[in-house]
matplotlib code that plots the C-alpha trace (Angstrom):
import matplotlib.pyplot as plt

x = [0.0, 2.8, 4.7, 1.6, 1.0, 4.5, 4.1, 0.9, 2.6, 5.3, 2.6, 0.7, 3.9, 5.3, 2.0, 1.7, 5.3, 5.5, 2.1, 1.8, 2.7, -0.3, -2.7, -2.5, -3.7, -6.3, -7.7, -7.7, -9.2, -12.0, -12.7, -13.1, -15.4, -17.9, -18.9, -18.7, -21.6, -20.4, -16.8, -18.0, -20.1, -17.1, -14.9, -17.6, -20.2, -21.5, -23.0, -25.2, -27.6, -30.8, -33.8, -36.4, -39.1, -40.5, -38.2, -38.4, -39.8, -37.3, -36.9, -35.6, -32.6, -32.1, -32.0, -29.5, -27.3, -27.5, -25.8, -22.7, -22.5, -19.3, -18.8, -19.5, -21.3, -24.9, -27.1, -27.4, -29.5, -30.3, -30.6, -32.8, -32.2, -34.5, -33.7, -30.1, -28.2, -28.2, -29.7, -26.9, -26.8, -24.6, -23.0, -21.4, -19.0, -18.0, -14.5, -12.0, -12.1, -14.0, -13.5, -16.1, -17.7, -16.2, -18.6, -18.9, -21.1, -22.8, -24.3, -27.3, -28.9, -32.3, -34.0, -32.8, -31.1, -28.0, -24.9, -22.8, -19.9, -18.8, -16.2, -15.3, -16.2, -12.5, -11.7, -11.6, -10.4, -13.1, -12.3, -8.7, -9.8, -12.0, -9.1, -6.6, -9.0, -9.9, -6.6, -3.9, -3.8, -2.0, -3.4, -4.3, -3.3, -4.1, -7.5, -5.9, -3.2, -5.9, -7.7, -4.6, -4.0, -7.6, -6.8, -3.8, -5.9, -8.5, -5.8, -4.2, -7.4, -8.2, -4.7, -4.6, -7.8, -6.2, -3.0, -5.0, -6.6, -4.8, -2.8, -3.4, -6.1, -9.6, -10.7, -11.5, -7.8, -7.2, -9.5, -7.3, -5.6, -2.3, -1.8, 1.6, 4.2, 4.0, 1.3, 1.7, 1.4, -1.8, -3.3, -2.5, -3.9, -7.0, -7.8, -7.1, -9.5, -12.5, -12.1, -11.0, -14.4, -15.7, -12.4, -12.6, -16.0, -14.8, -11.7, -13.8, -16.2, -13.3, -11.8, -15.2, -15.3, -11.7, -12.3, -15.9, -15.4, -14.1, -17.2, -19.9, -20.5, -22.5, -19.5, -17.4, -17.2, -17.0, -19.1, -21.7, -20.6, -22.0, -24.8, -25.0, -28.1, -30.3, -29.1, -32.7, -35.4, -38.9, -40.2, -39.1, -38.1, -41.4, -43.4, -41.6, -42.1, -45.8, -46.3, -44.4, -45.9, -49.3, -47.4, -45.4, -48.1, -46.7, -43.1, -40.5, -38.8, -35.2, -33.7, -34.4, -32.3, -32.3, -33.3, -30.3, -29.7, -30.1, -33.0, -35.2, -37.0, -36.7, -36.1, -37.8, -37.0, -39.1, -37.9, -40.5, -40.6, -40.9, -37.9, -37.3, -39.9, -38.6, -41.0, -40.0, -41.4, -41.0, -40.2, -42.0, -45.5, -44.9, -46.2, -45.3, -44.9, -43.5, -40.4, -41.0, -38.6, -35.9, -34.2, -30.9, -28.0, -25.3, -22.7, -24.6, -25.1, -21.4, -20.6, -23.1, -21.6, -18.2, -18.9, -21.9, -24.2, -27.8, -26.8, -27.7, -25.6, -24.1, -22.6, -21.3, -19.5, -18.1, -16.9, -15.3, -13.5, -12.6, -10.7, -9.0, -7.9, -6.0, -3.8, -3.1, -2.5, -0.1, 1.9, 1.8, 2.7, 5.8, 6.8, 6.4, 8.6, 11.3, 11.1, 11.6, 14.5, 16.2, 15.7, 17.2, 20.2, 20.8, 20.5, 23.0, 25.4, 25.0, 25.6, 28.6, 30.1, 29.4, 31.2, 34.1, 34.4, 34.3, 37.1, 39.3, 38.7, 39.8]
y = [0.0, 2.4, 1.5, 2.1, 5.4, 6.5, 5.6, 7.6, 10.5, 10.6, 10.5, 13.4, 15.4, 15.2, 15.8, 19.0, 20.1, 19.2, 20.6, 23.7, 26.0, 24.6, 24.1, 27.7, 29.5, 26.8, 27.1, 30.9, 31.5, 28.9, 30.7, 34.1, 32.5, 31.4, 35.1, 35.6, 38.1, 40.2, 40.3, 41.4, 44.2, 45.5, 45.4, 46.7, 48.7, 50.3, 46.9, 46.8, 49.9, 49.7, 48.7, 51.2, 50.9, 48.6, 47.4, 48.6, 46.3, 43.6, 44.9, 48.2, 46.5, 44.3, 47.4, 49.0, 45.9, 45.7, 49.1, 47.6, 44.5, 44.2, 42.5, 38.8, 39.0, 38.2, 38.6, 35.2, 36.2, 38.7, 38.3, 40.6, 41.8, 41.6, 44.3, 45.2, 44.9, 45.6, 44.0, 41.8, 40.9, 38.1, 38.5, 35.5, 35.3, 32.1, 30.9, 30.1, 26.3, 24.1, 26.0, 27.5, 30.8, 34.0, 35.5, 39.2, 40.7, 44.1, 45.7, 48.0, 50.5, 49.0, 52.4, 53.8, 50.8, 53.0, 50.9, 50.8, 48.6, 46.0, 43.2, 39.8, 36.8, 36.1, 39.5, 40.8, 39.9, 37.3, 35.5, 35.3, 33.7, 31.2, 30.2, 30.1, 27.8, 25.6, 25.2, 27.1, 29.2, 26.3, 25.8, 22.3, 20.1, 22.6, 21.1, 17.6, 19.1, 20.6, 17.3, 15.4, 18.1, 17.4, 13.7, 14.6, 16.9, 14.2, 11.8, 14.4, 15.3, 11.7, 10.8, 14.0, 13.0, 9.7, 11.3, 13.7, 10.8, 10.6, 7.4, 7.6, 9.1, 10.1, 11.7, 15.0, 15.3, 15.8, 18.9, 20.7, 23.8, 23.3, 19.8, 20.8, 23.2, 25.8, 27.9, 26.5, 22.9, 23.6, 25.6, 22.8, 20.0, 21.7, 23.5, 20.3, 18.3, 20.6, 21.0, 17.4, 15.9, 19.0, 19.3, 15.7, 16.4, 19.5, 17.7, 14.7, 17.0, 18.9, 15.7, 14.9, 18.3, 17.9, 14.4, 14.4, 11.6, 9.3, 9.5, 10.2, 8.5, 11.4, 13.6, 11.3, 11.7, 14.7, 17.8, 18.8, 21.7, 25.1, 26.7, 30.4, 32.5, 33.5, 36.7, 38.0, 36.0, 36.4, 37.1, 40.0, 39.5, 41.3, 38.8, 35.8, 37.2, 37.8, 34.2, 32.8, 35.0, 33.1, 30.0, 31.9, 32.9, 35.6, 34.6, 37.3, 37.4, 36.1, 35.6, 35.3, 33.1, 33.8, 31.0, 29.3, 27.9, 24.3, 25.0, 27.9, 28.5, 31.1, 30.0, 32.4, 31.7, 33.0, 33.0, 31.9, 30.7, 27.1, 27.4, 28.5, 28.0, 27.7, 28.3, 27.5, 29.7, 28.4, 30.4, 31.8, 30.9, 31.8, 28.5, 28.4, 25.4, 25.0, 22.8, 19.9, 20.3, 17.7, 16.3, 17.8, 15.8, 14.3, 16.4, 19.6, 18.5, 17.9, 21.4, 23.0, 21.2, 22.3, 26.0, 26.5, 27.8, 27.6, 25.9, 27.0, 29.9, 27.6, 25.4, 28.4, 29.5, 26.0, 26.1, 29.5, 28.2, 25.1, 27.4, 29.5, 26.7, 24.5, 27.5, 28.0, 24.3, 24.3, 27.2, 25.8, 22.3, 23.7, 25.7, 22.5, 20.6, 23.3, 23.3, 19.5, 19.8, 22.4, 20.3, 17.2, 19.3, 20.5, 17.0, 15.6, 18.4, 17.7, 14.0, 14.8, 17.1, 14.4, 11.7, 14.1, 14.9, 11.2, 10.5, 13.3, 12.1, 8.6]
z = [0.0, 0.9, -2.2, -4.4, -2.7, -3.4, -7.0, -7.4, -5.5, -8.2, -11.0, -9.2, -8.7, -12.2, -13.9, -11.9, -12.4, -16.1, -17.2, -15.0, -17.8, -19.8, -16.9, -15.7, -18.9, -19.6, -16.1, -15.8, -19.2, -18.4, -15.1, -16.9, -19.6, -17.0, -16.8, -20.5, -20.8, -17.8, -19.1, -22.5, -21.0, -19.0, -22.2, -24.6, -22.7, -25.9, -26.8, -23.8, -23.8, -21.8, -23.9, -22.7, -25.4, -28.1, -30.8, -34.4, -37.1, -37.9, -41.5, -40.2, -38.6, -41.6, -43.9, -41.5, -41.5, -45.3, -45.6, -43.8, -46.0, -47.9, -51.2, -51.0, -47.6, -46.9, -43.8, -42.0, -39.0, -36.2, -32.5, -30.4, -26.8, -23.8, -21.2, -22.1, -25.3, -29.0, -32.1, -33.3, -37.0, -38.4, -41.8, -43.6, -46.5, -48.3, -47.4, -50.1, -50.7, -48.4, -45.2, -42.9, -44.0, -42.5, -40.0, -39.0, -36.3, -36.6, -33.5, -34.0, -31.7, -30.6, -30.6, -34.0, -35.8, -36.1, -36.4, -33.2, -34.1, -36.7, -35.9, -37.0, -34.8, -34.4, -33.0, -29.4, -26.0, -25.4, -28.6, -27.4, -24.2, -26.1, -28.4, -25.5, -23.5, -26.4, -28.2, -26.4, -29.6, -31.3, -34.8, -35.8, -32.9, -30.1, -29.3, -28.9, -26.6, -24.4, -24.4, -23.1, -20.5, -19.4, -19.1, -16.9, -14.8, -14.3, -13.2, -11.0, -9.2, -8.5, -7.3, -5.3, -3.5, -2.6, -1.5, 0.7, 2.6, 6.0, 6.5, 10.3, 12.3, 11.4, 8.1, 9.8, 10.6, 7.0, 7.0, 9.5, 8.1, 9.9, 8.6, 7.2, 8.6, 5.7, 4.0, 0.5, 1.6, 3.6, 0.8, -1.7, 0.5, 1.6, -1.6, -3.6, -1.5, -1.9, -5.6, -6.4, -7.4, -9.3, -11.1, -12.1, -13.6, -15.4, -16.7, -17.9, -19.8, -21.2, -22.6, -24.1, -25.9, -27.1, -28.6, -29.7, -32.3, -29.6, -27.5, -30.1, -33.4, -34.6, -34.4, -36.7, -40.4, -42.7, -41.9, -44.4, -46.6, -45.3, -47.2, -47.9, -46.9, -49.8, -51.4, -52.0, -50.1, -51.4, -47.9, -45.8, -42.1, -41.1, -43.2, -41.8, -38.3, -38.9, -40.1, -37.1, -34.3, -34.0, -33.0, -30.2, -27.8, -25.5, -25.9, -26.8, -30.1, -29.7, -33.1, -36.9, -39.2, -42.9, -45.4, -47.1, -50.5, -49.2, -46.9, -48.1, -44.8, -42.1, -38.5, -36.0, -32.3, -29.4, -25.8, -23.2, -19.6, -20.7, -23.1, -26.7, -29.4, -33.0, -35.9, -39.5, -42.2, -45.7, -48.8, -50.7, -49.4, -45.7, -44.5, -40.8, -38.5, -35.0, -34.7, -32.3, -29.3, -29.2, -26.1, -25.3, -26.8, -24.5, -26.2, -25.3, -21.8, -21.4, -22.7, -20.4, -17.4, -18.5, -19.1, -16.8, -19.5, -18.4, -15.1, -11.6, -10.2, -7.6, -10.3, -12.2, -9.0, -8.7, -12.3, -11.7, -8.6, -10.6, -12.9, -10.3, -7.9, -10.4, -11.3, -7.5, -7.0, -9.9, -8.4, -4.8, -6.1, -7.8, -4.7, -2.6, -5.1, -5.0, -1.2, -1.1, -3.5, -1.4, 1.7, 0.0, -1.2, 2.3, 3.7, 1.1, 2.0, 5.7, 5.2, 3.0, 5.7, 8.3, 6.3, 5.7, 9.4, 10.3, 7.7, 9.1, 12.7, 11.8]

ax = plt.figure().add_subplot(projection="3d")
ax.plot(x, y, z, "-o")
ax.set_aspect("equal")
plt.show()
């Protein structure tokens, strides 16, 4: 038992020491992204004006967005605010070759439809955080690297929980703050204990997200080629909305997606207390039909558990702490390792001096 514990201690130690430089940015960026909307509002307050009156007709925003369309771009959809925010139009442009279309966002004032800002979906500080967390900003293999770091963090959290367990005495002895003589060790042991199981869950869901084809057959195989929005739909956004509204009850308009070349139908989404209602409106006869709700996929559940989207506030706090503490544990673990190395160096020197003294005495 002692020999096995020592072996797992070596695994736990070297995983933390070797991967600290990767764990810290992944963890801290993930913690920040839990509060994505709040962070975005602090960075871009102009995108979050108060909505004090009724919105303009949807076609007014579409006309304003159309004035900002550059050659090759088409309007793909619009999202509408509730209490705070702007009307956000999405523009797409076909990519060269078989890549994904380039996307651009346009933010429009909800009162006047005046343009506030235009930016690519790959721009801004939040996008940097997303790329850092998902791929460490390494093209191509970055996502797989993050996935293997997740495997290491899962193994580290489980081995850390075992190493925390007191060999002697009762379990509550392990919950004492002064279990070790120095601050870093106490923080590492106690913080690691409380975050071990949530961190194991976050690591496991992160691995799932990084290797979707391994866990889900639906994610395997080539992706269907993207379809461009229609350049000139027969219906206007107002006509599509008018056809969809009778199926929405009192729900609030959330978004409108333009018909595409492959699927010539509008998708109008309404936000209600019982969840979103999606209504399809076909081109060009404006035939509207609600889309039956589908159960949430396992992949979507894994992502929500991982990033806290739509989860209770308590879990969002746990995810946030689950991003902060691994960075702290990585630093304290390295400090503990360096402290142990210095102690062993002093011990070897002391033993060397003792042997030399005994040799001289003889």
